[in-house]
PDB file of N, CA, C and O in Angstrom:
ATOM      1  N   MET A   1       2.263  24.573  17.218  1.00  0.00           N
ATOM      2  CA  MET A   1       2.756  24.293  15.888  1.00  0.00           C
ATOM      3  C   MET A   1       2.954  22.790  15.684  1.00  0.00           C
ATOM      4  O   MET A   1       2.661  22.248  14.618  1.00  0.00           O
ATOM      5  N   LYS A   2       3.464  22.121  16.745  1.00  0.00           N
ATOM      6  CA  LYS A   2       3.654  20.679  16.621  1.00  0.00           C
ATOM      7  C   LYS A   2       2.326  19.950  16.483  1.00  0.00           C
ATOM      8  O   LYS A   2       2.255  18.896  15.852  1.00  0.00           O
ATOM      9  N   THR A   3       1.275  20.509  17.073  1.00  0.00           N
ATOM     10  CA  THR A   3      -0.045  19.895  16.955  1.00  0.00           C
ATOM     11  C   THR A   3      -0.521  19.900  15.512  1.00  0.00           C
ATOM     12  O   THR A   3      -1.048  18.900  15.024  1.00  0.00           O
ATOM     13  N   ILE A   4      -0.341  21.007  14.839  1.00  0.00           N
ATOM     14  CA  ILE A   4      -0.762  21.112  13.438  1.00  0.00           C
ATOM     15  C   ILE A   4       0.052  20.172  12.568  1.00  0.00           C
ATOM     16  O   ILE A   4      -0.503  19.505  11.695  1.00  0.00           O
ATOM     17  N   ILE A   5       1.352  20.107  12.790  1.00  0.00           N
ATOM     18  CA  ILE A   5       2.200  19.201  12.009  1.00  0.00           C
ATOM     19  C   ILE A   5       1.824  17.749  12.297  1.00  0.00           C
ATOM     20  O   ILE A   5       1.800  16.922  11.385  1.00  0.00           O
ATOM     21  N   GLY A   6       1.529  17.434  13.564  1.00  0.00           N
ATOM     22  CA  GLY A   6       1.107  16.080  13.918  1.00  0.00           C
ATOM     23  C   GLY A   6      -0.183  15.677  13.227  1.00  0.00           C
ATOM     24  O   GLY A   6      -0.317  14.544  12.765  1.00  0.00           O
ATOM     25  N   ILE A   7      -1.132  16.601  13.155  1.00  0.00           N
ATOM     26  CA  ILE A   7      -2.396  16.306  12.471  1.00  0.00           C
ATOM     27  C   ILE A   7      -2.159  16.142  10.970  1.00  0.00           C
ATOM     28  O   ILE A   7      -2.750  15.265  10.339  1.00  0.00           O
ATOM     29  N   LEU A   8      -1.308  16.974  10.407  1.00  0.00           N
ATOM     30  CA  LEU A   8      -0.990  16.841   8.981  1.00  0.00           C
ATOM     31  C   LEU A   8      -0.275  15.523   8.677  1.00  0.00           C
ATOM     32  O   LEU A   8      -0.516  14.908   7.638  1.00  0.00           O
ATOM     33  N   VAL A   9       0.594  15.095   9.574  1.00  0.00           N
ATOM     34  CA  VAL A   9       1.275  13.810   9.393  1.00  0.00           C
ATOM     35  C   VAL A   9       0.266  12.670   9.439  1.00  0.00           C
ATOM     36  O   VAL A   9       0.365  11.726   8.655  1.00  0.00           O
ATOM     37  N   MET A  10      -0.707  12.745  10.353  1.00  0.00           N
ATOM     38  CA  MET A  10      -1.723  11.695  10.427  1.00  0.00           C
ATOM     39  C   MET A  10      -2.606  11.681   9.184  1.00  0.00           C
ATOM     40  O   MET A  10      -2.969  10.605   8.709  1.00  0.00           O
ATOM     41  N   ILE A  11      -2.956  12.829   8.654  1.00  0.00           N
ATOM     42  CA  ILE A  11      -3.736  12.890   7.414  1.00  0.00           C
ATOM     43  C   ILE A  11      -2.926  12.331   6.257  1.00  0.00           C
ATOM     44  O   ILE A  11      -3.438  11.569   5.437  1.00  0.00           O
ATOM     45  N   PHE A  12      -1.635  12.722   6.200  1.00  0.00           N
ATOM     46  CA  PHE A  12      -0.761  12.175   5.164  1.00  0.00           C
ATOM     47  C   PHE A  12      -0.662  10.659   5.280  1.00  0.00           C
ATOM     48  O   PHE A  12      -0.632   9.961   4.266  1.00  0.00           O
ATOM     49  N   GLY A  13      -0.611  10.143   6.508  1.00  0.00           N
ATOM     50  CA  GLY A  13      -0.543   8.702   6.716  1.00  0.00           C
ATOM     51  C   GLY A  13      -1.787   7.981   6.230  1.00  0.00           C
ATOM     52  O   GLY A  13      -1.704   6.883   5.680  1.00  0.00           O
ATOM     53  N   ALA A  14      -2.934   8.598   6.431  1.00  0.00           N
ATOM     54  CA  ALA A  14      -4.175   7.982   5.947  1.00  0.00           C
ATOM     55  C   ALA A  14      -4.187   7.935   4.422  1.00  0.00           C
ATOM     56  O   ALA A  14      -4.568   6.926   3.829  1.00  0.00           O
ATOM     57  N   VAL A  15      -3.770   9.025   3.798  1.00  0.00           N
ATOM     58  CA  VAL A  15      -3.720   9.057   2.333  1.00  0.00           C
ATOM     59  C   VAL A  15      -2.674   8.072   1.813  1.00  0.00           C
ATOM     60  O   VAL A  15      -2.918   7.369   0.832  1.00  0.00           O
ATOM     61  N   LEU A  16      -1.512   8.018   2.465  1.00  0.00           N
ATOM     62  CA  LEU A  16      -0.463   7.093   2.063  1.00  0.00           C
ATOM     63  C   LEU A  16      -0.912   5.645   2.222  1.00  0.00           C
ATOM     64  O   LEU A  16      -0.645   4.817   1.352  1.00  0.00           O
ATOM     65  N   GLY A  17      -1.587   5.334   3.316  1.00  0.00           N
ATOM     66  CA  GLY A  17      -2.090   3.979   3.530  1.00  0.00           C
ATOM     67  C   GLY A  17      -3.096   3.567   2.474  1.00  0.00           C
ATOM     68  O   GLY A  17      -3.058   2.442   1.977  1.00  0.00           O
ATOM     69  N   LEU A  18      -3.995   4.476   2.131  1.00  0.00           N
ATOM     70  CA  LEU A  18      -4.961   4.173   1.069  1.00  0.00           C
ATOM     71  C   LEU A  18      -4.277   4.004  -0.280  1.00  0.00           C
ATOM     72  O   LEU A  18      -4.614   3.102  -1.046  1.00  0.00           O
ATOM     73  N   TYR A  19      -3.320   4.873  -0.566  1.00  0.00           N
ATOM     74  CA  TYR A  19      -2.622   4.784  -1.853  1.00  0.00           C
ATOM     75  C   TYR A  19      -1.849   3.471  -1.970  1.00  0.00           C
ATOM     76  O   TYR A  19      -1.961   2.763  -2.970  1.00  0.00           O
ATOM     77  N   LEU A  20      -1.074   3.157  -0.951  1.00  0.00           N
ATOM     78  CA  LEU A  20      -0.275   1.932  -1.013  1.00  0.00           C
ATOM     79  C   LEU A  20      -1.145   0.678  -0.967  1.00  0.00           C
ATOM     80  O   LEU A  20      -0.922  -0.269  -1.721  1.00  0.00           O
ATOM     81  N   GLY A  21      -2.132   0.678  -0.084  1.00  0.00           N
ATOM     82  CA  GLY A  21      -2.966  -0.510   0.058  1.00  0.00           C
ATOM     83  C   GLY A  21      -3.884  -0.759  -1.115  1.00  0.00           C
ATOM     84  O   GLY A  21      -3.995  -1.885  -1.600  1.00  0.00           O
ATOM     85  N   VAL A  22      -4.540   0.288  -1.570  1.00  0.00           N
ATOM     86  CA  VAL A  22      -5.545   0.105  -2.617  1.00  0.00           C
ATOM     87  C   VAL A  22      -4.921   0.157  -4.005  1.00  0.00           C
ATOM     88  O   VAL A  22      -5.089  -0.768  -4.799  1.00  0.00           O
ATOM     89  N   TYR A  23      -4.203   1.234  -4.299  1.00  0.00           N
ATOM     90  CA  TYR A  23      -3.749   1.429  -5.676  1.00  0.00           C
ATOM     91  C   TYR A  23      -2.522   0.584  -6.011  1.00  0.00           C
ATOM     92  O   TYR A  23      -2.530  -0.168  -6.986  1.00  0.00           O
ATOM     93  N   VAL A  24      -1.482   0.706  -5.213  1.00  0.00           N
ATOM     94  CA  VAL A  24      -0.235   0.020  -5.549  1.00  0.00           C
ATOM     95  C   VAL A  24      -0.370  -1.493  -5.380  1.00  0.00           C
ATOM     96  O   VAL A  24      -0.011  -2.258  -6.276  1.00  0.00           O
ATOM     97  N   MET A  25      -0.888  -1.918  -4.229  1.00  0.00           N
ATOM     98  CA  MET A  25      -0.896  -3.342  -3.942  1.00  0.00           C
ATOM     99  C   MET A  25      -2.114  -4.061  -4.540  1.00  0.00           C
ATOM    100  O   MET A  25      -1.954  -5.034  -5.277  1.00  0.00           O
ATOM    101  N   PHE A  26      -3.322  -3.593  -4.231  1.00  0.00           N
ATOM    102  CA  PHE A  26      -4.518  -4.333  -4.663  1.00  0.00           C
ATOM    103  C   PHE A  26      -4.747  -4.214  -6.162  1.00  0.00           C
ATOM    104  O   PHE A  26      -4.836  -5.221  -6.864  1.00  0.00           O
ATOM    105  N   ILE A  27      -4.840  -2.991  -6.646  1.00  0.00           N
ATOM    106  CA  ILE A  27      -5.086  -2.812  -8.078  1.00  0.00           C
ATOM    107  C   ILE A  27      -3.869  -3.243  -8.886  1.00  0.00           C
ATOM    108  O   ILE A  27      -4.008  -3.823  -9.963  1.00  0.00           O
ATOM    109  N   GLY A  28      -2.661  -2.959  -8.362  1.00  0.00           N
ATOM    110  CA  GLY A  28      -1.454  -3.400  -9.053  1.00  0.00           C
ATOM    111  C   GLY A  28      -1.361  -4.911  -9.157  1.00  0.00           C
ATOM    112  O   GLY A  28      -0.917  -5.437 -10.177  1.00  0.00           O
ATOM    113  N   GLY A  29      -1.777  -5.619  -8.107  1.00  0.00           N
ATOM    114  CA  GLY A  29      -1.777  -7.078  -8.158  1.00  0.00           C
ATOM    115  C   GLY A  29      -2.768  -7.625  -9.165  1.00  0.00           C
ATOM    116  O   GLY A  29      -2.477  -8.589  -9.872  1.00  0.00           O
ATOM    117  N   ILE A  30      -3.940  -7.011  -9.232  1.00  0.00           N
ATOM    118  CA  ILE A  30      -4.936  -7.450 -10.212  1.00  0.00           C
ATOM    119  C   ILE A  30      -4.433  -7.196 -11.628  1.00  0.00           C
ATOM    120  O   ILE A  30      -4.612  -8.039 -12.506  1.00  0.00           O
ATOM    121  N   VAL A  31      -3.807  -6.046 -11.859  1.00  0.00           N
ATOM    122  CA  VAL A  31      -3.264  -5.727 -13.187  1.00  0.00           C
ATOM    123  C   VAL A  31      -2.150  -6.715 -13.547  1.00  0.00           C
ATOM    124  O   VAL A  31      -2.061  -7.151 -14.695  1.00  0.00           O
ATOM    125  N   ASP A  32      -1.309  -7.069 -12.587  1.00  0.00           N
ATOM    126  CA  ASP A  32      -0.256  -8.056 -12.847  1.00  0.00           C
ATOM    127  C   ASP A  32      -0.844  -9.397 -13.266  1.00  0.00           C
ATOM    128  O   ASP A  32      -0.357 -10.032 -14.202  1.00  0.00           O
ATOM    129  N   LEU A  33      -1.894  -9.823 -12.569  1.00  0.00           N
ATOM    130  CA  LEU A  33      -2.530 -11.092 -12.928  1.00  0.00           C
ATOM    131  C   LEU A  33      -3.174 -11.041 -14.315  1.00  0.00           C
ATOM    132  O   LEU A  33      -3.061 -11.989 -15.092  1.00  0.00           O
ATOM    133  N   ILE A  34      -3.840  -9.944 -14.616  1.00  0.00           N
ATOM    134  CA  ILE A  34      -4.488  -9.814 -15.931  1.00  0.00           C
ATOM    135  C   ILE A  34      -3.452  -9.804 -17.039  1.00  0.00           C
ATOM    136  O   ILE A  34      -3.653 -10.433 -18.078  1.00  0.00           O
ATOM    137  N   ASN A  35      -2.342  -9.098 -16.834  1.00  0.00           N
ATOM    138  CA  ASN A  35      -1.286  -9.077 -17.844  1.00  0.00           C
ATOM    139  C   ASN A  35      -0.666 -10.456 -18.017  1.00  0.00           C
ATOM    140  O   ASN A  35      -0.314 -10.833 -19.135  1.00  0.00           O
ATOM    141  N   SER A  36      -0.525 -11.215 -16.936  1.00  0.00           N
ATOM    142  CA  SER A  36       0.008 -12.573 -17.044  1.00  0.00           C
ATOM    143  C   SER A  36      -0.941 -13.474 -17.812  1.00  0.00           C
ATOM    144  O   SER A  36      -0.507 -14.304 -18.611  1.00  0.00           O
ATOM    145  N   ILE A  37      -2.239 -13.311 -17.572  1.00  0.00           N
ATOM    146  CA  ILE A  37      -3.223 -14.121 -18.300  1.00  0.00           C
ATOM    147  C   ILE A  37      -3.234 -13.744 -19.777  1.00  0.00           C
ATOM    148  O   ILE A  37      -3.357 -14.615 -20.638  1.00  0.00           O
ATOM    149  N   LYS A  38      -3.107 -12.441 -20.081  1.00  0.00           N
ATOM    150  CA  LYS A  38      -3.037 -12.028 -21.490  1.00  0.00           C
ATOM    151  C   LYS A  38      -1.794 -12.590 -22.158  1.00  0.00           C
ATOM    152  O   LYS A  38      -1.841 -12.984 -23.324  1.00  0.00           O
ATOM    153  N   ASP A  39      -0.684 -12.633 -21.433  1.00  0.00           N
ATOM    154  CA  ASP A  39       0.532 -13.213 -22.002  1.00  0.00           C
ATOM    155  C   ASP A  39       0.380 -14.705 -22.246  1.00  0.00           C
ATOM    156  O   ASP A  39       0.917 -15.228 -23.222  1.00  0.00           O
ATOM    157  N   LEU A  40      -0.341 -15.398 -21.378  1.00  0.00           N
ATOM    158  CA  LEU A  40      -0.584 -16.824 -21.575  1.00  0.00           C
ATOM    159  C   LEU A  40      -1.408 -17.076 -22.829  1.00  0.00           C
ATOM    160  O   LEU A  40      -1.140 -18.023 -23.567  1.00  0.00           O
ATOM    161  N   THR A  41      -2.400 -16.243 -23.073  1.00  0.00           N
ATOM    162  CA  THR A  41      -3.244 -16.442 -24.251  1.00  0.00           C
ATOM    163  C   THR A  41      -2.511 -16.058 -25.539  1.00  0.00           C
ATOM    164  O   THR A  41      -2.885 -16.520 -26.617  1.00  0.00           O
ATOM    165  N   ASN A  42      -1.470 -15.218 -25.442  1.00  0.00           N
ATOM    166  CA  ASN A  42      -0.696 -14.824 -26.622  1.00  0.00           C
ATOM    167  C   ASN A  42       0.538 -15.698 -26.811  1.00  0.00           C
ATOM    168  O   ASN A  42       1.405 -15.367 -27.620  1.00  0.00           O
ATOM    169  N   SER A  43       0.632 -16.791 -26.092  1.00  0.00           N
ATOM    170  CA  SER A  43       1.737 -17.747 -26.176  1.00  0.00           C
ATOM    171  C   SER A  43       3.086 -17.118 -25.852  1.00  0.00           C
ATOM    172  O   SER A  43       4.106 -17.490 -26.433  1.00  0.00           O
ATOM    173  N   ILE A  44       3.090 -16.177 -24.934  1.00  0.00           N
ATOM    174  CA  ILE A  44       4.332 -15.577 -24.454  1.00  0.00           C
ATOM    175  C   ILE A  44       4.695 -16.273 -23.150  1.00  0.00           C
ATOM    176  O   ILE A  44       3.828 -16.552 -22.322  1.00  0.00           O
ATOM    177  N   ASP A  45       5.978 -16.548 -22.978  1.00  0.00           N
ATOM    178  CA  ASP A  45       6.405 -17.219 -21.753  1.00  0.00           C
ATOM    179  C   ASP A  45       6.082 -16.372 -20.533  1.00  0.00           C
ATOM    180  O   ASP A  45       6.411 -15.188 -20.471  1.00  0.00           O
ATOM    181  N   VAL A  46       5.432 -17.002 -19.568  1.00  0.00           N
ATOM    182  CA  VAL A  46       5.073 -16.339 -18.322  1.00  0.00           C
ATOM    183  C   VAL A  46       5.703 -17.119 -17.180  1.00  0.00           C
ATOM    184  O   VAL A  46       5.548 -18.337 -17.085  1.00  0.00           O
ATOM    185  N   SER A  47       6.412 -16.412 -16.320  1.00  0.00           N
ATOM    186  CA  SER A  47       7.014 -17.106 -15.180  1.00  0.00           C
ATOM    187  C   SER A  47       5.992 -17.213 -14.054  1.00  0.00           C
ATOM    188  O   SER A  47       5.086 -16.390 -13.925  1.00  0.00           O
ATOM    189  N   ALA A  48       6.163 -18.228 -13.266  1.00  0.00           N
ATOM    190  CA  ALA A  48       5.285 -18.410 -12.117  1.00  0.00           C
ATOM    191  C   ALA A  48       5.508 -17.308 -11.099  1.00  0.00           C
ATOM    192  O   ALA A  48       4.630 -17.007 -10.291  1.00  0.00           O
ATOM    193  N   TYR A  49       6.689 -16.708 -11.143  1.00  0.00           N
ATOM    194  CA  TYR A  49       7.010 -15.624 -10.211  1.00  0.00           C
ATOM    195  C   TYR A  49       6.063 -14.439 -10.393  1.00  0.00           C
ATOM    196  O   TYR A  49       5.615 -13.865  -9.400  1.00  0.00           O
ATOM    197  N   THR A  50       5.748 -14.057 -11.626  1.00  0.00           N
ATOM    198  CA  THR A  50       4.868 -12.904 -11.835  1.00  0.00           C
ATOM    199  C   THR A  50       3.463 -13.187 -11.354  1.00  0.00           C
ATOM    200  O   THR A  50       2.808 -12.300 -10.807  1.00  0.00           O
ATOM    201  N   ILE A  51       2.991 -14.394 -11.545  1.00  0.00           N
ATOM    202  CA  ILE A  51       1.658 -14.756 -11.066  1.00  0.00           C
ATOM    203  C   ILE A  51       1.637 -14.798  -9.540  1.00  0.00           C
ATOM    204  O   ILE A  51       0.712 -14.281  -8.914  1.00  0.00           O
ATOM    205  N   ALA A  52       2.648 -15.407  -8.950  1.00  0.00           N
ATOM    206  CA  ALA A  52       2.715 -15.488  -7.488  1.00  0.00           C
ATOM    207  C   ALA A  52       2.883 -14.106  -6.874  1.00  0.00           C
ATOM    208  O   ALA A  52       2.297 -13.822  -5.829  1.00  0.00           O
ATOM    209  N   PHE A  53       3.665 -13.251  -7.499  1.00  0.00           N
ATOM    210  CA  PHE A  53       3.866 -11.905  -6.977  1.00  0.00           C
ATOM    211  C   PHE A  53       2.565 -11.097  -7.046  1.00  0.00           C
ATOM    212  O   PHE A  53       2.275 -10.320  -6.136  1.00  0.00           O
ATOM    213  N   GLY A  54       1.781 -11.271  -8.111  1.00  0.00           N
ATOM    214  CA  GLY A  54       0.486 -10.598  -8.215  1.00  0.00           C
ATOM    215  C   GLY A  54      -0.478 -11.059  -7.139  1.00  0.00           C
ATOM    216  O   GLY A  54      -1.190 -10.246  -6.550  1.00  0.00           O
ATOM    217  N   ILE A  55      -0.503 -12.357  -6.881  1.00  0.00           N
ATOM    218  CA  ILE A  55      -1.378 -12.889  -5.833  1.00  0.00           C
ATOM    219  C   ILE A  55      -0.920 -12.407  -4.458  1.00  0.00           C
ATOM    220  O   ILE A  55      -1.744 -12.053  -3.615  1.00  0.00           O
ATOM    221  N   ALA A  56       0.383 -12.393  -4.237  1.00  0.00           N
ATOM    222  CA  ALA A  56       0.910 -11.924  -2.949  1.00  0.00           C
ATOM    223  C   ALA A  56       0.600 -10.452  -2.728  1.00  0.00           C
ATOM    224  O   ALA A  56       0.320 -10.040  -1.602  1.00  0.00           O
ATOM    225  N   LYS A  57       0.647  -9.657  -3.787  1.00  0.00           N
ATOM    226  CA  LYS A  57       0.310  -8.244  -3.653  1.00  0.00           C
ATOM    227  C   LYS A  57      -1.141  -8.062  -3.245  1.00  0.00           C
ATOM    228  O   LYS A  57      -1.451  -7.199  -2.424  1.00  0.00           O
ATOM    229  N   ILE A  58      -2.026  -8.860  -3.806  1.00  0.00           N
ATOM    230  CA  ILE A  58      -3.447  -8.756  -3.459  1.00  0.00           C
ATOM    231  C   ILE A  58      -3.666  -9.171  -2.001  1.00  0.00           C
ATOM    232  O   ILE A  58      -4.411  -8.519  -1.270  1.00  0.00           O
ATOM    233  N   ILE A  59      -3.015 -10.254  -1.588  1.00  0.00           N
ATOM    234  CA  ILE A  59      -3.205 -10.757  -0.226  1.00  0.00           C
ATOM    235  C   ILE A  59      -2.649  -9.784   0.806  1.00  0.00           C
ATOM    236  O   ILE A  59      -3.257  -9.587   1.858  1.00  0.00           O
ATOM    237  N   LEU A  60      -1.507  -9.178   0.522  1.00  0.00           N
ATOM    238  CA  LEU A  60      -0.843  -8.307   1.493  1.00  0.00           C
ATOM    239  C   LEU A  60      -1.254  -6.839   1.389  1.00  0.00           C
ATOM    240  O   LEU A  60      -0.655  -5.989   2.046  1.00  0.00           O
ATOM    241  N   ALA A  61      -2.252  -6.531   0.587  1.00  0.00           N
ATOM    242  CA  ALA A  61      -2.639  -5.135   0.375  1.00  0.00           C
ATOM    243  C   ALA A  61      -3.091  -4.457   1.661  1.00  0.00           C
ATOM    244  O   ALA A  61      -2.657  -3.343   1.953  1.00  0.00           O
ATOM    245  N   SER A  62      -3.938  -5.094   2.418  1.00  0.00           N
ATOM    246  CA  SER A  62      -4.434  -4.455   3.636  1.00  0.00           C
ATOM    247  C   SER A  62      -3.328  -4.339   4.686  1.00  0.00           C
ATOM    248  O   SER A  62      -3.283  -3.363   5.435  1.00  0.00           O
ATOM    249  N   PHE A  63      -2.444  -5.327   4.741  1.00  0.00           N
ATOM    250  CA  PHE A  63      -1.342  -5.283   5.703  1.00  0.00           C
ATOM    251  C   PHE A  63      -0.416  -4.101   5.414  1.00  0.00           C
ATOM    252  O   PHE A  63      -0.043  -3.369   6.331  1.00  0.00           O
ATOM    253  N   VAL A  64      -0.050  -3.914   4.170  1.00  0.00           N
ATOM    254  CA  VAL A  64       0.852  -2.818   3.804  1.00  0.00           C
ATOM    255  C   VAL A  64       0.181  -1.470   4.049  1.00  0.00           C
ATOM    256  O   VAL A  64       0.817  -0.545   4.553  1.00  0.00           O
ATOM    257  N   GLY A  65      -1.089  -1.352   3.699  1.00  0.00           N
ATOM    258  CA  GLY A  65      -1.809  -0.102   3.944  1.00  0.00           C
ATOM    259  C   GLY A  65      -1.918   0.217   5.416  1.00  0.00           C
ATOM    260  O   GLY A  65      -1.718   1.362   5.820  1.00  0.00           O
ATOM    261  N   CYS A  66      -2.235  -0.787   6.231  1.00  0.00           N
ATOM    262  CA  CYS A  66      -2.367  -0.555   7.677  1.00  0.00           C
ATOM    263  C   CYS A  66      -1.030  -0.222   8.319  1.00  0.00           C
ATOM    264  O   CYS A  66      -0.963   0.676   9.158  1.00  0.00           O
ATOM    265  N   ILE A  67       0.017  -0.911   7.952  1.00  0.00           N
ATOM    266  CA  ILE A  67       1.326  -0.645   8.540  1.00  0.00           C
ATOM    267  C   ILE A  67       1.802   0.759   8.206  1.00  0.00           C
ATOM    268  O   ILE A  67       2.317   1.462   9.076  1.00  0.00           O
ATOM    269  N   SER A  68       1.636   1.176   6.953  1.00  0.00           N
ATOM    270  CA  SER A  68       2.071   2.536   6.594  1.00  0.00           C
ATOM    271  C   SER A  68       1.235   3.586   7.315  1.00  0.00           C
ATOM    272  O   SER A  68       1.751   4.644   7.676  1.00  0.00           O
ATOM    273  N   PHE A  69      -0.044   3.309   7.527  1.00  0.00           N
ATOM    274  CA  PHE A  69      -0.877   4.242   8.277  1.00  0.00           C
ATOM    275  C   PHE A  69      -0.484   4.290   9.748  1.00  0.00           C
ATOM    276  O   PHE A  69      -0.372   5.371  10.326  1.00  0.00           O
ATOM    277  N   TYR A  70      -0.275   3.130  10.354  1.00  0.00           N
ATOM    278  CA  TYR A  70       0.035   3.101  11.782  1.00  0.00           C
ATOM    279  C   TYR A  70       1.385   3.730  12.104  1.00  0.00           C
ATOM    280  O   TYR A  70       1.541   4.353  13.154  1.00  0.00           O
ATOM    281  N   ILE A  71       2.353   3.575  11.222  1.00  0.00           N
ATOM    282  CA  ILE A  71       3.654   4.198  11.460  1.00  0.00           C
ATOM    283  C   ILE A  71       3.521   5.713  11.493  1.00  0.00           C
ATOM    284  O   ILE A  71       4.060   6.367  12.386  1.00  0.00           O
ATOM    285  N   THR A  72       2.814   6.267  10.535  1.00  0.00           N
ATOM    286  CA  THR A  72       2.642   7.722  10.523  1.00  0.00           C
ATOM    287  C   THR A  72       1.692   8.178  11.634  1.00  0.00           C
ATOM    288  O   THR A  72       1.833   9.291  12.139  1.00  0.00           O
ATOM    289  N   LEU A  73       0.736   7.344  12.018  1.00  0.00           N
ATOM    290  CA  LEU A  73      -0.163   7.678  13.116  1.00  0.00           C
ATOM    291  C   LEU A  73       0.606   7.806  14.431  1.00  0.00           C
ATOM    292  O   LEU A  73       0.406   8.761  15.181  1.00  0.00           O
ATOM    293  N   VAL A  74       1.472   6.855  14.703  1.00  0.00           N
ATOM    294  CA  VAL A  74       2.268   6.898  15.927  1.00  0.00           C
ATOM    295  C   VAL A  74       3.178   8.117  15.918  1.00  0.00           C
ATOM    296  O   VAL A  74       3.334   8.783  16.942  1.00  0.00           O
ATOM    297  N   PHE A  75       3.775   8.414  14.777  1.00  0.00           N
ATOM    298  CA  PHE A  75       4.636   9.586  14.671  1.00  0.00           C
ATOM    299  C   PHE A  75       3.837  10.873  14.896  1.00  0.00           C
ATOM    300  O   PHE A  75       4.303  11.779  15.587  1.00  0.00           O
ATOM    301  N   GLY A  76       2.643  10.957  14.319  1.00  0.00           N
ATOM    302  CA  GLY A  76       1.802  12.139  14.514  1.00  0.00           C
ATOM    303  C   GLY A  76       1.340  12.296  15.950  1.00  0.00           C
ATOM    304  O   GLY A  76       1.331  13.406  16.483  1.00  0.00           O
ATOM    305  N   ILE A  77       0.957  11.193  16.583  1.00  0.00           N
ATOM    306  CA  ILE A  77       0.527  11.249  17.984  1.00  0.00           C
ATOM    307  C   ILE A  77       1.685  11.651  18.884  1.00  0.00           C
ATOM    308  O   ILE A  77       1.498  12.405  19.839  1.00  0.00           O
ATOM    309  N   SER A  78       2.877  11.154  18.587  1.00  0.00           N
ATOM    310  CA  SER A  78       4.031  11.531  19.407  1.00  0.00           C
ATOM    311  C   SER A  78       4.375  13.005  19.237  1.00  0.00           C
ATOM    312  O   SER A  78       4.833  13.643  20.185  1.00  0.00           O
ATOM    313  N   LEU A  79       4.163  13.553  18.054  1.00  0.00           N
ATOM    314  CA  LEU A  79       4.371  14.990  17.864  1.00  0.00           C
ATOM    315  C   LEU A  79       3.360  15.787  18.663  1.00  0.00           C
ATOM    316  O   LEU A  79       3.714  16.786  19.290  1.00  0.00           O
ATOM    317  N   ILE A  80       2.111  15.361  18.651  1.00  0.00           N
ATOM    318  CA  ILE A  80       1.081  16.075  19.400  1.00  0.00           C
ATOM    319  C   ILE A  80       1.340  15.965  20.907  1.00  0.00           C
ATOM    320  O   ILE A  80       1.178  16.942  21.639  1.00  0.00           O
ATOM    321  N   ALA A  81       1.740  14.780  21.365  1.00  0.00           N
ATOM    322  CA  ALA A  81       1.983  14.589  22.789  1.00  0.00           C
ATOM    323  C   ALA A  81       3.206  15.358  23.274  1.00  0.00           C
ATOM    324  O   ALA A  81       3.251  15.775  24.431  1.00  0.00           O
ATOM    325  N   SER A  82       4.188  15.552  22.416  1.00  0.00           N
ATOM    326  CA  SER A  82       5.394  16.281  22.847  1.00  0.00           C
ATOM    327  C   SER A  82       5.154  17.792  22.915  1.00  0.00           C
ATOM    328  O   SER A  82       5.957  18.524  23.494  1.00  0.00           O
ATOM    329  N   ASP A  83       4.072  18.248  22.338  1.00  0.00           N
ATOM    330  CA  ASP A  83       3.752  19.676  22.354  1.00  0.00           C
ATOM    331  C   ASP A  83       3.166  20.099  23.690  1.00  0.00           C
ATOM    332  O   ASP A  83       3.226  21.279  24.037  1.00  0.00           O
ATOM    333  N   LYS A  84       2.608  19.179  24.441  1.00  0.00           N
ATOM    334  CA  LYS A  84       1.906  19.535  25.675  1.00  0.00           C
ATOM    335  C   LYS A  84       2.781  19.462  26.879  1.00  0.00           C
ATOM    336  O   LYS A  84       2.327  19.735  27.990  1.00  0.00           O
TER     337      LYS A  84
END
């Protein structure tokens, strides 16, 4: 039973890593930058923080995705190893 749960945790970790890395961080960072540029063209005050945060999200996207995957991977492997 622990083997099945461990495999499910690892699959969940892969999906979570892709979701956080690709959708939340990478695409979210690009959307933040585009919205900041649209605000600049509409003469709305834009803080440097929003632009920097969008760039940081794009740069750290792979790191966040990998870390979330590896944490769940280690947890899943430890569940499988404790079953034997």
